[in-house]
C-alpha positions in Angstrom: -26.8 -4.6 -64.2 -24.6 -1.7 -65.3 -21.1 -1.6 -63.9 -18.3 0.8 -64.6 -14.8 -0.6 -65.1 -13.2 0.0 -61.7 -16.2 -1.5 -60.0 -15.3 -4.8 -61.4 -12.5 -4.7 -58.8 -14.6 -3.1 -56.0 -17.3 -5.8 -56.2 -14.7 -8.4 -55.4 -13.2 -6.7 -52.4 -16.4 -5.3 -50.9 -16.8 -6.1 -47.2 -20.0 -4.4 -46.1 -18.6 -0.9 -45.6 -19.6 2.2 -47.4 -20.5 5.9 -47.5 -23.9 5.5 -45.8 -26.7 3.0 -45.3 -28.3 3.4 -48.7 -25.0 2.8 -50.4 -24.2 -0.2 -48.2 -27.7 -1.7 -48.8 -27.4 -1.3 -52.6 -23.8 -2.5 -52.8 -24.6 -5.5 -50.7 -27.6 -6.4 -52.9 -25.6 -6.1 -56.1 -22.5 -8.0 -54.8 -24.8 -10.8 -53.5 -26.4 -11.1 -56.9 -23.0 -11.2 -58.7 -21.7 -13.7 -56.2 -24.4 -16.3 -56.4 -25.1 -16.6 -60.2 -22.3 -17.5 -62.5 -24.2 -16.2 -65.6 -25.0 -12.7 -64.5 -24.9 -10.5 -67.5 -23.6 -7.0 -67.0 -23.4 -4.0 -69.2 -20.0 -2.4 -68.9 -20.5 1.4 -69.0 -17.9 4.1 -69.0 -20.1 6.3 -66.8 -22.1 6.1 -63.6 -23.5 2.7 -62.9 -25.9 0.8 -60.6 -23.4 1.2 -57.7 -23.0 4.9 -58.3 -26.8 5.3 -58.2 -26.8 5.2 -54.4 -23.5 6.9 -53.7 -23.8 10.2 -51.9 -20.9 11.5 -53.9 -22.8 11.2 -57.2 -23.9 14.6 -58.4 -25.6 13.7 -61.7 -25.2 11.2 -64.5 -21.5 10.8 -65.3 -20.4 13.2 -62.6 -19.4 12.8 -59.0 -17.5 14.8 -56.4 -14.3 12.9 -57.3 -15.0 12.7 -61.0 -11.4 13.1 -62.2 -10.1 10.4 -59.9 -13.0 8.0 -60.7 -12.4 8.5 -64.4 -8.7 7.7 -63.9 -9.5 4.5 -62.1 -11.8 3.4 -64.9 -9.3 4.3 -67.6 -6.6 2.3 -66.0 -8.9 -0.8 -65.9 -10.0 -0.2 -69.5 -6.4 0.1 -70.7 -4.9 -2.8 -68.8 -7.6 -5.2 -69.9 -8.7 -3.8 -73.2 -12.3 -3.4 -72.2 -15.1 -2.1 -74.3 -18.5 -0.7 -73.5 -20.6 -3.7 -74.1 -22.3 -6.7 -72.4 -20.2 -9.3 -70.6 -20.8 -12.3 -68.3 -19.6 -11.0 -65.0 -17.8 -14.2 -63.8 -16.1 -14.8 -67.1 -14.8 -11.2 -67.2 -13.7 -11.3 -63.6 -11.8 -14.6 -64.3 -10.1 -13.0 -67.3 -9.1 -9.9 -65.3 -7.9 -11.7 -62.3 -5.8 -14.1 -64.4 -3.9 -11.1 -65.8 -3.8 -8.9 -62.7 -0.5 -8.4 -60.9 0.2 -6.7 -57.6 1.9 -3.8 -59.4 -1.1 -3.3 -61.7 -3.5 -3.4 -58.7 -1.5 -0.8 -56.9 -1.4 1.4 -60.0 -5.1 1.2 -60.5 -6.3 1.4 -56.9 -3.7 3.5 -55.1 -5.9 6.6 -55.2 -8.9 4.8 -53.8 -9.9 5.7 -50.2 -11.1 2.1 -49.5 -8.0 0.3 -50.9 -5.9 0.4 -47.7 -8.7 -1.2 -45.7 -10.4 -3.4 -48.2 -9.8 -7.0 -49.2 -9.5 -6.1 -52.9 -5.8 -6.9 -53.4 -5.9 -10.0 -51.3 -9.0 -11.4 -53.1 -7.8 -10.5 -56.6 -4.0 -10.9 -56.6 -3.5 -13.0 -53.4 -5.0 -16.2 -54.9 
């Protein structure tokens, strides 16, 4: 599975809401897979990923309607956690990110996200 950096956070806060039915179905399938198997390998990509694939805002590979914002979200996650484009074990990476995450970091990364005010991301990642 391919995931972009900020989606490492989104997959933890996802609550079954989304842009349309195709997006919701895809996101639900992916988050269910990530949630049930501790050894799911992911390829971290600094571009569009398997979640973007069903997003109605995706225009083409590595380009969406909110491209600049999405790239900023990704870059903040990359910088805070020194991530590289390579393969990871999802749970191990999430554990490492969550252990380092603070409320201030979370607000900095996610403040531009439309879903942040209504999602469980902050509660699930920082509120442990």
